[in-house]
N, C-alpha and C positions, 0 to 999 in steps of 0.2 A: 291561628296563624293568618295573617292578612293576605289578601290577594296579591299585593305588591311584593310581599316577602316570598310567596310561592313562585311568582313570576321570576324574581331575582334568582332563587335557587334553581329553578328550571333552566334559566338561561346559562347559569354557571355550569350545570351538569351537561347541557347540550354543547357548550363551547369546549369543555374538557374532552368529551367523547369525539367531537369532530376534529380536534387538533392533536390527538394523541400520537398519530403517525405509526401505529402498531403495524408490523409486518411479520409474517412467519418467516422462518429461516430459509425456506425455499421459494419465497415469492420475491421476485426481482422486479423492481420498478423499471430498470433500464433494459433488462433483457426480456424479450417476448416469451410467452408461454411455449413457443415452439422450440426454444433453446434447450437442448438436452445434453449437448457435448460442446466442450470448449478446447481450443488449441492454444497453447502458450509457447510460442517460439522463443528462443533465447533472445533476451532484450539486446538492443543495440547499445554500444558504449561509445559515447562521444568524448570520453575523457582518457587520461593516461593511467587510470587506476586499473590494477590487475584483477581480473575475475569478479569485479563488482556486479557485472551484468549476470553472471552465473548465480551468485548469491541471491539476487533479486528475483530472477526467474524461478529458481528452486523454491524460494519462500512463497511465491504466488501459487505455485502448483501444490505445495503442502497445505496452504490455507484453503484453497478451493477444495482439495480432497477432504480435509477435516470438517469444513463448515457447510458444504453443499452436496447435492446429489448429482451434480453434473459429471458426466464422464470426461476424463481428460484424454484428448486424442493426441497421438504421436504427431508432433508438429515439425518433422524434418523437411517436409515438402514446402515449396514456395507458396502454394495456394491453400493448403490446409482444407482441401475439398471435403474431407470426411467430417469436419467440425461444423456445428451450427453457428458458432461465433469464434472469433480469434482475438486474443489480447495481445496487442503490440505495445512494447515498452521501450523506452530509451533513457539511458542515464545521461543527463545533460551536463551536470556539474559535479565535481568531487573536490572538496576543499578541506584541508586540515590546517587549523590555525592554533598556535600556542596560546594558552590562557595564563599559565603561571610560568614566569621566567625568572631564573635565579641569576642576578647580575654578577655574583661572585664566581659561580661555576660556568656561566654562559650556557646553561642547559635549561630546557623546558621540562616540566614534570607533569603538566596537565594540558590536554589538547581538546579542541572542539572539531569534530568532523561534521561536515554538512554535505548532504547529497540531495540533488534535485533531479527528479525524473518526470517524464511525461508518459501518459498511457492513453491509448484509444482502443475501443472494442468495436469490431465490425462484424456484421452477420456474414453469411456465406455469399451474399450478393454484393458485398462491399459497403452496405449502408451503415453509417455511423450509429452505434447504439449508446456509447458512453465515451467521454473524453475529459481528461484533466491534464493540462500541460504544465502544472506547477506543483507537483508533490514535492515538498521540501521537508527533510528530516534532519535532526541534529542529535548528536550523541557526544557526551563528554567522556573522556577516558584518561586514566593516569598511567604514567610510565615510571619506572624506577631509574635512579641514577647509578645504582650499583650494577655494573656490567656483568658480574658473576651470576646475578639472579634476574637478568634482563629477560623480559618476555615481550615480544612484539604484540602490542595490544590492538592496533588498528584493524586487523582482520576480524577480531572478535567484535569490535564496534560496528563494522560493516555488517556482520551477521545479525547483530541486534537491530540495526537500522533496517535491514531487509525484512526482518520479521515484523517490525512496526509498520513498514510500508505495505506489506502484503495484507496485514490485518485491516489497515485503513482502506486499501483498494477494494477488497472483497466486501467490506461493510458499505462502502459507497455504492458499489454495484448492486448490492442486495437491498439495502435499506433506503437509499435515495432521500435522505433527510435534507 
């Protein structure tokens, strides 16, 4: 094997190892090593959607509990003094748009729900640790035109969106790619 070929292979291996971005599940690039507990107060809701903020908050707590070793602190107080970090969230937009519209019946049977949220994480001294002001998630859902078998599907779509949001948020906080 020639020296130039060895050099090429060595540079490829070094590049791959340097850029892999591997992190363990408990190593957070955005959160300092001193973070052991996190408060997650109920998200604010700047929309007219009912209980969307609760679904998003609960999904974040579930995701943190299942994927991290952080203790989740009761976040009823305004300062969350017992927590090393606090996740503040806000539902910015909530929009439902019909996708499939039947001109003969005047009814829609497929909808697209879009929710935008912002999140920032602060340490106990108020220092910003992480921020994303434009989490946007979309979910398509179908409804039935038969009123005898009608099931309100948008709450289930919000639940699925909140789960996707929580997975994305926790990944962003932990992996920082």
